[in-house]
N, C-alpha and C positions, 0 to 999 in steps of 0.2 A: 503493499500501500505506500502508495505516496501521494501528498498534501503538499502544493506547494504554498508558501507563503514569501512575502514580499521581508527580505532581512528587517525592513525598521519595524516590521507587525510584532515583531518577536516580542515575546515576555520577558518584561524586565524582572529583575528578584524584588522580592519583599522584603523588606528591613524595617525593624522597629523603628518608630520616631526618636527622635534625641528629647523630644520638648513635649512627651504627650506618653500614655499608656496603651499605644495605640500603632497601627501598622502603615508603611507608605510602600510605592513603588520605589525605586532608583531616580524615577524623574523627581520624585517629590510628592506626586499625587498619592491625597488619601486611598487607601484601601482596606474597604471591612469585608470579612469573609462572610459571605452568605451561601450556607450551602447543607448538605447534611454526609451521613456515615454513606459509602454504598460498599458493594465487596465483587468481586470477579465471578463468583458465581450465581449472583441474583439476577433477577431477570433485565434490567437493563444495562448489565453490561456481560453477561455471559455468552453473547455473541463474539467477545475477542477470541472467547479461545479456542487454538488453532483455526484462527479467521475463519469461524461459521457463518457469520451475519453482522461484517460489520459495518455494514449499512445501516441497519439497525439502530446500533450503537451511537455511529454519527447524528439518523435523526433525532434520538435521546438527546444527544449534546445541544445540536440547535435548538431541543423544544427547552432544555436547558437555560441556556445563554438570553433566550428569549425570554424568560422570568426571571433573568436577575441573578441569576444562580453562578457564583465564580470560584467554588471551591469545594470539594470532595474530600471526604477523610476516607481512606483508603487501606488495607494492608495487602502487603506484599504478596502475602500466601493468604488462602484460607480454607483450612484444611478437614471441614467439616465432611468433605469426601476425600478419595484418595488417589485423587489425578490432579491436583492445585500446590503441590506442593512446590517451594521455588528451590529447594535444593532436593535432590535425590541419586543418589545417596549422598550425606553431607559433604558438603564441600563442591557439588557438583550443579552446576545451574542449567534448570531443564530448560534446553531449545524451544517449547512450545510456550514457556512460563515468558522468557526475555522475549519471545516474540511481542508475547500480547502487552507486555509492558511497553516496548518499542512503540505499538500500535496507540495505545491508550495515550503515551504522551506525544506521539504526534496527535491525534485527534484534539486533547485537552491544548496543544498549540493552538489549533485552529480555531477554537471557539472559546478563547481566553478564558480556561478553566485552569484554576490549581488545587493544586493535592496536597494535602494534609499526610504525609505520609508514614506508616509506622510500619515494621520490617517482621513481624509475627503478630498470628492471631493466635496470642495467648489465650483463650477461651478453648478452640477447640481442639489447640495443640495442649492443653490439659486433660478435656476430656478423653483424648483418643492419644494419649501417651505411646501407649502400646505400640502405634502404627507410626508414629512420627519418625520421620528421619534421625533425627538426633540421641535421638534414645540407643544406650550402649548396645540394648539387645537387635538393633538393625544397622549395627554399624556405626553409630554416632559418638559424640562424644562424653554425654552424661548419663550416670546410671538412672540417677532416680530424678521425678520432676519437680521435688524439693530442692535440688543443687544449682538448677536453671543458675541463678544469680551468685552462685558462690563458685561452680567449676571452675578453674582457671582452663580448661581444656574447650566448655563450653564457650566462654570468653572471647576466648580466639576463635572459634566459629561465628559467634556473633560478628565480632569486627571483619571477617574474613565476608561475609553475607553485606557488610555495609559498605565496605571499600569495592566490591562488584557496583553496587547501586551508585554511588556514588562515582567512579569511572566513569560508568556508561551512563548514565542522565543524569547526575548533580550540576552540569553546566546547566540545564534550563530552569526559565524560571516558571515552568510548572510546575517545579517543585518547590511549595511554599513555605514547609517547615517538616521537621522531622519530629515527628513521635515518636522518641528513641525508643520506648517501651511503652506497650499497652498494659495499663493495669497492673501498674509494679505492684507486686503483695508478698509479704513475706512470707507465705508459704511456700512459695520457690526460693526461700533463702534461707532454708533450715527454720525455720520460722522465727527468725529476729530479724531485726530491722536495722542490727549493727551496720553490716555491709553495705546497705542499700547507698548511700553518700556514694562511699566511692566506687560502685557498680557503675551510676550515673555519671560520674566524673570521667571514666575511663572510657564510656562509648563518647560522650561529652567532646571530650578531647581530640577523641581517634577522628571523630569524623570532622571537626573543625579544624585539626591539623591535617588533614587530606584535601579538603577542601581549598585553604589559603594556599596548601601550596599548586595545586594543579590550576585553581581559579580566581587566586588573590582576594577572595571572600568568602562569606556562609552563609549556610540559610538558617534561620532562627529554629530555636531547639525547644523541647518541652516532654514532658515526661507527663503520661498520665494517672491516672489512677480513681477505682471505683470508691465515690464518697463515703460509704459505710465503712470501709479497708481503711480510708484516712483517718478516721474518725474511732475508729477501736484501735488500732497501732500509733494514736498520736504522732501521724505524718505529716502537719500540715507544712512544719519548719524544712521536711525534705523538698517537699511537692511545690512551696510557695516560694523560699527562698533560698534555694541550691544557686550556689554563687554560679555556676556554669550555664544553666540554664536562661533561656530569654525572655518566657512566659510563662506562663500558668494554666494547666488544665486538667479540669477533673469531670465525673460522668455525674450527671444530676440523676442519683434516683434517690425516691426515699420513700419508705414503706407507706401505703394509706391516703397517700397524694397523686405522687407522680405515678410510680408502679404502678398502682391500680385505681386510678381517679374517679372518684363517685360523682365529682362535678370540676369543672374549669378554673373554679377560682380559685379553688384550696391548691391548685398545682401553680397556678401564676404566684398564689403567696410564696410556697416554697421554696421556688425560684429566685427572687426576690429575697429571702431571708439567704440562701447559701450563695447569693452574688456578694449580697451585703457580707456574710463572714469571711467569702474569702478575699474582699479588699481588706477589710481589717486585719489582714495576714501576710497580706504582699507588702512587696518593696515598693513606692509611690509610682516608681517609672514603668513598674513591668505590668504588661496587658493582661488579661486574664478571660478564660470564656471557657464554657460548659461546650466538651467534645463530643459528650454521644448522653441520650434521656429517651425516656421514654415509657410507653407502661409495658413494661419488660414482664411484670406477676401475669397483668392480666392475659398477654399474648403468650405465655405458655399453658394457659388452660386451651391453643387453638381456638381462639375465637377473636373477631375483631372488636374495636371499641366501633356503635354506630358512626359513621364516618360522617354526618354533619356535627355529631360532639367532637372527635377526634378532630376535624379540622379546628374548633374551637379552642380545645385545648393546647391544640398546638402553635395557632396565633397567641393566645395570651401566655404561655412560658416566652416564644421568642420575644413579645414586646417588653415583659416583664425582665428579661435576662438583659436587655438592649438598655433600657431606661435605668435600671439598678447600678448601670456603670460597668457592664463585661462589654468585650467586643462583638456587634454581630448580634444575631439570633439565637446561637446555639445552634447542634448539629442532632437532628434526631436520627435514632436507629429508628429504622421505620416500622416494625413488631406489626404487619399487617400482613394478612394472604391476597394478593402476590406480597411478595418483600419489597413494597415500594410505597413513595408516598403520593397522596392524594392529589386531584387536581387541586383541590381547594388548599391545599397545604402550600402547591407552586403558586398559587394566586396571593397567598400571603408573603412568599419570600420574594414575590417582584414588589407587593408595595414596600416591603422594607428595604430594599435594595434601593427604590424612589429616594424615601425617606431619609436614609442615609447621608445623602449629599447635601444636605440641610445644612449637615454640622463640619467644621476643621476640626477636623478628628486631630491634625498633626499638632495643634496650640491647645487641646483640651484636655487640662489637667484637671478631670473628674475627680469627684470623691460622691460615694454613694449619699443621697438624701433623702432615702425612704421614709425616715423618723421624723424627718423636720419640715417637708412641705404641708403647709394646712390648706385642706380642703373644706370647704363651708356646709357640704352637702355629705353627712354620714353613709349614705348607699353609695360612695364612691372612694376605693380607694386611689393613693398615689403611689407611684413608682416613678423615682426621678434620679439623676446624679446632675451635678454643674461645678462651675468654676466662678470666677470671680464676671466674667464675660459670654459664660455660653452654659445650656442648660437641656436636658432632655427631661419631656417628664409624660408619665401616660398615665391616664387616667379609664379602671377599672368599676363597672357597677360592678357592687360586692353580693348582689342575692346569688344567693349558691341556687342552680337549679340540676337534678340529676341527670344520667346519661342519656335517657331518653327524649329529657324535654330540655330545649333549647331556647335562653334565654331573647326574647325579641324586642326590637329595636323599639325604643316607644313612642308612640304618635306623639305624644305632648310633649314639648320641648322642657327641658328640666335646665333651669337657672341652678347657674354655680360659681365661685370663686377660688383659685388656689392663689396662695402666697409661696412663692420661692426665696428662700433665703440666699445670702452670700452675693447675691449678683449687685455689682459698685454701680453708681448710680451713671444716668444716660438714659439715650434711646436704645431701644431696642424692638428687633422684629421678630413677630409671634407666626409660626407656622402653624393653623389646627389642621390637624391630619387625621380622616378617617381609616381604619386600617382596611378597613375593607377595597374603598372606593378613592382613596387618593386622599390630595390635599382639599378641605374643607373652605379656607378662609386663611389671609394675611391680614395681620393686626399691628399697627405700633404704636409704641407705651414707652412713656416718659417714666423712668425709675428713679424715685426718691429716696427710698428705704430699702424695705423689703419688696420685690414685687408682686403687684397682682394683677390677675387675669381672671377678668370676667367671660365666663363661657355662656353658652347657650346650645346643647345637644340633644339630639332625637335616636342615638345611638349608645350601644353598649359599654364603648371604651373608646378612646381618641388618645392621639398622641401630640404632642406638643413642641416642637421646636423652638428654642429661644436664644437670640444670638444678638449683641449689641451691634448697633452700627458703627462702622470706625467713621 
């Protein structure tokens, strides 16, 4: 497969902003990841294997680009089955898989999609360890899965894989960032956290040193973690403050609100709380986002959430995530049959991709304001973040409606006032944004003390961007 692209259209690398906890491209343009998790065995990408249906995958990427999606989180292998191992045996990189990733990078280049790349599918690797090529029983370097993160031989094998990927695809701007290890867990380090800091350091320095030698620069790095594991093992310093990592990412799962949601309001509230907690532990300059979320417990029962409800659950979580101070809307794991996002979720992504253009992220030194924004109407909950000259606020009707009933827009206008603290004096441009339909109105307000915005709304939620006129 050959896709022709003008050299000037090549994707530039993504880097951290020097003046804010967000991302830029190399030309200095704001870049906010909008996307979700995907996998090489799921319906939208499965046509890449052995090039069985590249046309279908290209059509899917065109659809994503048209809906504002610019980033996918993908694992290098997905070993739920026996025919998607990246190495087999260990150290031998499978030609079919290498060709698959050649094509994936080429298609992403064409449609301006970037990849948050993680080198191992640790979930199925754990579940099906007896079959994995890294198992010593299969000629691999590791005797037990409890030693993945402590075995020197396994560390060498992991570095070898990262070297291959860096040399083959590391020059591309399609590679947004490395998720160096998916859901790092002490159960794979003899049940201890002691050596995890050094393990991350080893991988980070290996990749960064190699990239700098080959390309004179390096891609951003993170290590992801299942939120409940992080809490159980008290790993917040490791995940949020490791000196070699560039940004932090966790997986938003919470029993009762996110994992098996009974309403979409509690899911949004939990998302806002988890973002606020993460920001409280982060260095002020470090970006944060949730790189995996969804109704995992409900999905395990092999049932879909009602689609209309799931669309609202998705929409509410992504806006609570962005407004609370995280980067973008988070990255859903589909948890649906078939394993793809709905069209309603795609429309929500498109809407957010337009809204994020209203904020100058490269200068936005945000802090969480969820507990500080004052709302005159108790029927609405505010999520927000801001600095001295910009803010993002999302207002949600907090009436809890069950899965099979959806909160409808109120045919009568609801008037309310929000008070946003910490903004300096001056003239502000306010964009009021319908999260389903887009921009509603633009208001200009002179701020003397705490900024007060009067709103009239007939929808269940609305986003507001606040920017000081220069």
